[in-house]
C-alpha positions in Angstrom: 3.4 8.6 71.8 6.9 7.6 73.0 10.2 8.5 71.4 10.9 6.4 68.3 12.9 3.1 68.9 15.9 4.4 66.9 16.2 7.3 69.3 15.9 5.3 72.5 18.4 3.0 74.2 19.6 0.1 72.1 20.1 -3.5 73.0 23.4 -5.3 72.8 24.1 -8.9 73.6 27.6 -10.4 73.8 28.4 -12.1 70.5 31.5 -14.0 71.4 32.5 -17.2 69.7 34.6 -19.3 71.9 34.7 -23.0 72.9 33.6 -23.7 76.4 35.7 -26.1 78.4 34.0 -28.8 80.5 32.8 -27.4 83.8 33.5 -23.8 83.0 31.0 -21.4 84.6 29.3 -19.1 82.0 27.7 -15.7 82.3 25.4 -14.0 79.8 25.2 -10.2 79.3 22.5 -7.8 78.2 23.7 -4.3 77.8 21.1 -1.4 77.4 21.6 2.3 76.8 24.4 4.5 75.6 27.9 3.6 74.4 29.2 4.6 77.9 27.1 1.7 79.4 28.5 -0.6 76.6 32.0 0.2 77.7 31.0 -0.7 81.3 29.7 -4.0 80.0 32.9 -4.7 78.1 34.9 -4.1 81.3 32.7 -6.4 83.3 33.0 -9.2 80.8 36.7 -8.7 80.5 37.1 -9.0 84.3 34.9 -12.1 84.3 36.8 -13.7 81.4 40.1 -13.1 83.2 38.7 -15.0 86.2 37.9 -18.0 84.1 34.2 -17.5 83.3 32.9 -18.3 79.8 30.7 -15.8 78.0 27.4 -17.1 76.8 25.7 -15.5 73.8 22.2 -16.8 74.9 20.2 -17.2 78.0 20.1 -21.0 77.9 23.9 -21.4 77.9 24.5 -19.2 80.9 24.6 -20.0 84.6 23.5 -16.4 85.3 22.8 -13.3 83.4 24.0 -9.7 84.0 21.6 -7.0 82.8 23.3 -3.5 82.5 20.4 -1.1 82.6 19.6 2.4 81.4 17.6 4.9 83.5 17.9 8.1 81.6 14.2 8.3 80.5 11.1 6.7 81.9 10.7 4.9 78.6 14.3 3.6 79.1 13.4 2.5 82.6 10.5 0.5 81.2 12.7 -1.1 78.6 15.2 -2.0 81.4 12.5 -3.6 83.5 11.3 -5.5 80.4 14.8 -6.8 79.7 15.2 -7.9 83.4 11.9 -9.7 83.2 12.9 -11.5 80.0 16.2 -12.6 81.5 14.3 -13.9 84.6 11.9 -15.8 82.4 14.5 -17.3 80.1 17.3 -17.9 82.7 16.0 -17.3 86.2 19.3 -16.1 87.7 19.8 -12.4 87.1 22.1 -9.7 88.4 21.2 -6.1 87.7 23.7 -3.2 87.3 23.9 0.1 85.5 22.2 3.5 85.8 18.8 2.1 86.9 20.7 0.2 89.6 20.9 3.5 91.5 17.3 2.9 92.4 17.3 -0.7 93.7 13.8 -0.5 95.2 12.4 0.4 91.8 13.9 -2.8 90.4 13.2 -5.2 93.3 9.6 -3.8 93.5 9.0 -5.0 90.0 11.3 -8.0 90.0 11.9 -9.3 93.6 13.6 -12.4 92.4 16.8 -10.7 91.0 19.9 -12.0 92.8 21.5 -8.6 93.3 21.3 -4.9 92.2 24.4 -2.7 91.8 24.7 0.9 90.6 26.6 2.3 87.5 30.3 1.5 87.1 30.4 -0.5 90.3 32.5 -3.2 88.8 33.7 -4.8 92.1 30.1 -5.2 93.4 29.1 -6.8 90.1 31.9 -9.3 90.4 31.1 -10.0 94.0 27.5 -10.7 93.0 28.6 -13.0 90.2 31.0 -14.9 92.6 28.1 -15.4 95.0 25.7 -16.7 92.3 28.2 -18.7 90.2 31.6 -19.4 92.0 34.6 -19.0 89.7 36.5 -22.1 88.6 39.5 -20.9 86.6 42.0 -23.0 84.8 45.2 -21.0 84.5 46.4 -23.1 81.6 43.3 -22.6 79.5 41.6 -19.3 80.5 43.8 -16.8 78.7 42.4 -13.3 78.0 43.4 -11.5 74.8 45.3 -8.3 75.3 42.4 -6.3 73.8 39.9 -7.7 76.3 36.2 -8.5 75.5 34.5 -6.3 73.0 30.8 -5.9 72.2 31.6 -3.9 69.1 33.1 -5.0 65.7 36.8 -5.4 66.0 37.6 -2.4 63.7 36.1 0.2 66.0 35.9 0.7 69.7 34.5 3.2 72.2 37.1 4.9 74.4 35.6 6.3 77.6 37.7 9.1 79.1 35.7 10.1 82.2 32.7 9.4 84.3 30.0 11.7 85.7 29.1 15.3 84.9 29.2 18.7 86.6 26.3 20.2 84.8 22.9 20.5 86.6 20.4 20.3 83.7 16.9 20.2 85.1 15.8 17.4 82.8 18.7 15.1 83.5 19.5 12.8 86.5 22.8 11.5 85.2 24.8 13.4 87.9 22.6 11.8 90.5 23.3 8.4 89.1 26.9 8.7 88.0 28.2 11.5 90.1 30.4 14.5 89.3 33.1 14.6 86.7 36.0 12.2 87.3 38.5 12.1 84.5 40.7 9.0 83.8 44.4 9.7 83.9 45.6 10.7 80.5 48.3 8.0 80.5 45.7 5.3 81.2 43.5 6.6 78.3 46.4 6.7 75.9 47.6 3.3 77.0 44.2 1.8 76.3 44.0 3.6 73.0 47.4 2.3 71.9 46.4 -1.3 72.8 43.2 -1.0 70.9 45.0 0.2 67.8 47.7 -2.5 68.1 44.8 -5.0 68.2 43.4 -3.8 64.9 41.0 -1.1 65.8 40.8 1.5 63.0 38.4 4.0 64.6 38.3 5.2 68.2 35.0 6.8 69.4 35.8 9.1 72.3 32.9 9.2 74.8 32.0 10.6 78.2 29.3 12.8 79.7 31.2 16.0 78.9 34.2 15.3 76.7 35.5 18.8 76.3 35.6 19.2 80.1 38.1 16.3 80.3 40.7 16.9 83.0 39.2 20.1 84.4 38.5 18.2 87.6 42.2 17.7 88.3 43.3 20.3 90.9 47.0 20.2 90.1 46.9 20.0 86.3 49.6 21.6 84.2 47.3 22.8 81.5 44.0 24.5 81.7 42.2 22.2 79.2 43.7 18.7 79.0 41.1 17.8 76.4 43.3 19.6 73.8 46.5 17.6 74.6 44.5 14.4 74.8 43.0 15.0 71.3 46.5 15.8 70.0 48.0 12.6 71.4 45.2 10.4 70.2 45.6 12.0 66.7 49.1 10.6 66.6 48.0 6.9 66.8 47.1 6.5 63.1 43.4 5.6 63.7 40.3 7.6 63.0 39.4 9.5 66.2 35.8 10.7 66.6 34.7 13.1 69.3 31.3 12.6 71.0 29.4 14.6 73.6 31.5 17.8 73.2 30.1 20.8 75.0 30.8 24.0 72.9 33.1 25.7 75.3 35.3 28.4 73.8 38.5 26.2 74.0 36.9 23.7 71.6 37.9 26.1 68.8 41.5 25.2 69.5 40.9 21.6 68.6 39.5 22.4 65.1 43.0 22.8 63.5 43.7 19.2 64.4 40.6 18.3 62.3 41.8 20.5 59.4 45.2 18.8 59.5 43.6 15.3 59.5 44.8 14.4 62.9 41.3 13.7 64.3 38.1 13.3 62.3 36.4 16.6 61.3 33.3 15.6 63.4 31.8 17.1 66.6 28.8 15.6 68.4 27.5 18.5 70.5 24.4 18.3 72.8 22.8 21.7 72.0 19.3 20.5 73.2 17.5 23.7 72.2 18.2 27.2 70.8 15.7 29.6 72.5 17.4 31.4 75.4 14.3 31.1 77.6 13.9 27.4 77.0 17.6 26.9 77.7 17.4 28.8 81.0 14.5 26.6 82.1 16.7 23.7 81.2 19.5 25.3 83.3 21.8 25.2 80.3 24.0 27.9 78.8 21.6 30.2 77.0 23.9 32.0 74.5 22.6 30.5 71.3 23.7 33.4 69.2 27.3 33.0 70.4 26.9 29.3 69.5 26.2 30.3 65.9 29.4 32.4 66.0 31.3 29.4 67.2 29.9 27.2 64.4 31.0 29.8 61.9 34.5 29.9 63.4 34.7 26.1 63.3 33.6 25.9 59.7 36.0 28.7 58.7 38.9 26.8 60.2 37.7 23.4 58.9 35.2 23.7 56.0 34.7 19.9 56.0 33.6 19.6 59.6 30.5 17.6 60.3 28.3 18.8 63.2 25.9 16.4 64.9 23.5 17.2 67.8 20.4 16.2 69.6 17.4 18.4 70.7 14.4 18.2 73.0 11.0 19.5 71.8 8.0 19.9 74.0 10.1 20.9 77.1 7.8 22.4 79.9 6.9 25.9 79.0 8.0 25.7 75.4 5.8 28.1 73.4 5.1 28.0 69.7 7.3 31.1 69.4 10.2 29.3 71.2 9.8 26.3 69.0 9.7 28.4 65.8 12.9 30.1 67.1 14.5 26.7 67.2 13.5 26.0 63.6 14.8 29.3 62.5 18.1 28.6 64.4 18.3 25.3 62.5 18.1 27.2 59.2 21.0 29.3 60.4 23.1 26.5 61.9 22.6 23.9 59.1 23.7 21.0 61.2 24.7 17.9 59.3 23.3 15.2 61.6 20.4 15.7 64.0 18.4 13.7 66.5 15.4 14.8 68.4 13.6 13.6 71.6 10.1 14.5 72.7 10.4 15.6 76.3 9.6 13.0 79.0 9.4 13.3 82.7 12.0 11.4 84.5 11.6 10.4 88.1 13.8 12.6 90.2 14.4 15.3 87.5 13.7 18.9 88.6 12.0 19.7 85.3 9.0 17.6 86.4 8.0 20.4 88.7 8.1 23.1 86.1 4.7 24.7 85.1 3.0 24.5 81.7 3.8 21.0 80.5 3.2 20.6 76.8 0.4 18.3 75.7 1.5 15.0 74.1 -0.2 15.8 70.7 1.7 19.1 70.5 5.0 17.4 71.3 4.4 14.9 68.5 3.4 17.6 66.0 6.5 19.6 66.9 8.7 16.6 66.7 7.4 15.9 63.2 8.0 19.5 62.1 11.5 19.5 63.5 12.5 16.2 61.8 11.0 17.4 58.5 13.3 20.4 58.8 16.3 18.3 59.8 15.6 15.8 56.9 15.5 18.6 54.3 18.9 20.0 55.5 20.4 16.5 55.5 19.1 15.8 52.0 20.5 19.0 50.6 23.9 18.5 52.3 24.2 14.9 51.0 23.1 15.9 47.5 26.0 18.3 47.4 28.4 15.4 48.0 27.5 13.6 44.7 30.6 13.7 42.5 33.1 14.1 45.4 35.8 11.6 46.3 36.2 10.5 49.9 37.6 7.8 52.2 35.2 5.4 53.9 35.5 2.7 56.4 33.8 -0.7 55.7 31.5 -2.0 58.4 30.0 -5.0 56.7 29.9 -6.9 53.4 26.8 -9.0 52.9 26.3 -12.2 50.9 25.4 -10.3 47.8 28.7 -8.4 47.9 27.2 -5.1 48.9 29.4 -3.2 51.3 28.0 -1.0 54.1 30.4 1.7 54.9 30.7 5.0 56.8 32.2 8.3 55.8 34.2 10.5 58.2 30.8 12.3 58.7 29.1 9.2 60.1 29.3 7.6 63.5 28.3 3.9 63.8 24.6 3.2 64.4 23.5 6.8 64.9 24.4 8.5 61.5 24.0 7.4 57.9 25.9 5.0 55.7 27.6 4.8 52.3 26.8 1.7 50.2 29.1 0.2 47.6 27.0 -2.2 45.4 29.6 -3.1 42.7 33.1 -4.6 43.1 33.0 -4.8 46.9 33.2 -8.6 47.2 36.9 -8.6 48.2 36.4 -5.9 50.9 36.5 -6.7 54.6 35.2 -4.9 57.7 37.8 -2.3 58.8 39.1 -1.6 55.4 39.4 2.1 54.6 38.9 2.6 50.9 38.4 5.6 48.5 35.1 6.0 46.7 33.4 8.5 44.4 29.9 9.4 45.5 27.3 8.8 42.7 24.0 8.9 44.5 22.4 10.4 47.6 19.2 10.0 49.6 17.9 11.8 52.7 20.4 10.2 55.1 22.6 7.8 53.0 25.1 7.8 50.1 26.1 5.4 47.4 29.5 5.3 45.8 31.9 3.5 43.5 35.4 2.2 44.4 38.3 4.3 43.1 41.6 2.7 42.3 
């Protein structure tokens, strides 16, 4: 059984309402995978829009389609090939980019009719391929690009990518092979982009990378040991919600927690723990000091009691014994993480973990996944029940035709965590509003509340 759809790469198509001028060349975009890939798609579309291309929201209205692929898991590769095939069937003129583009023969072997294949974050090569397939025809008096660029997310939140690549060598992961080693963006460039986003109306910045807390450590002549800390401090001065994703639990992360306690950045950490048993972690080639991790969690909560901790885990990793899995469940009881996702291990072509002995049978993976998620659900249910009666600020994501507002608390990242619903008196709210509510009901993963004031 494959990983559930809500834990696998998502699908985003450009939803851009604009009037096409006569003769304007148009490009469609399908973006698969993680938020980092979504940022790549936004950059490609922004460059194309600046060159005079229109952006089509469907296949039929496009002169060509760019498919930004994911290649992290074999199931994700299969989804990418399916998306490419759909674009070929519906449009016929397809350019492929993204992580799976690092394996061009894999793509052309399945779909020999694609026009071009480029690798991840190869923006210039994508543009060259688009130019060759659909020559630009800009009108400088008409084709004006908004200062905020093209966005594939709602206008009130935006992903802010601060680096590319990763220096870790986890055996189950091929991201360093696809995206290379850590390369951090200049801090001034990151802050300039963040400032423009906030000026354009963005209320929440979601900081992403492969290893956020390692930001800047690839700079040889840096003035500070951990530039992540000064970046977090500077972003916290912009007046928007700042949410940190993909933060490895290095010791220096503790120095960022006071910023959360002070309200400068959101009290939220997304940390890829992956497992808790030291032997499993060693086979993964990851840091194996799970006990010290529990000490760090205690320290974070001591400095900021409201902090929300999210993580993802892998069950059924090669060699995982029942005792190792039970150790993970016991660790979860200790850690009491707020938000948790879980993958069943999959072989990925090119990953070193494929060659490990004692692969776990599929039925045992499924059984362990169910036990793990039952544990995580019980923890979530108890934590949310404790929030009933509290007052908190939430950000509005949507208000439907029945006047029910879908919102998120500071503990909820878009699309991966829970929601808070307001079902009375929300008709006048708009996406991006930040309002105060009193929580009056809780379920396993979601909350309900009433407007205050």
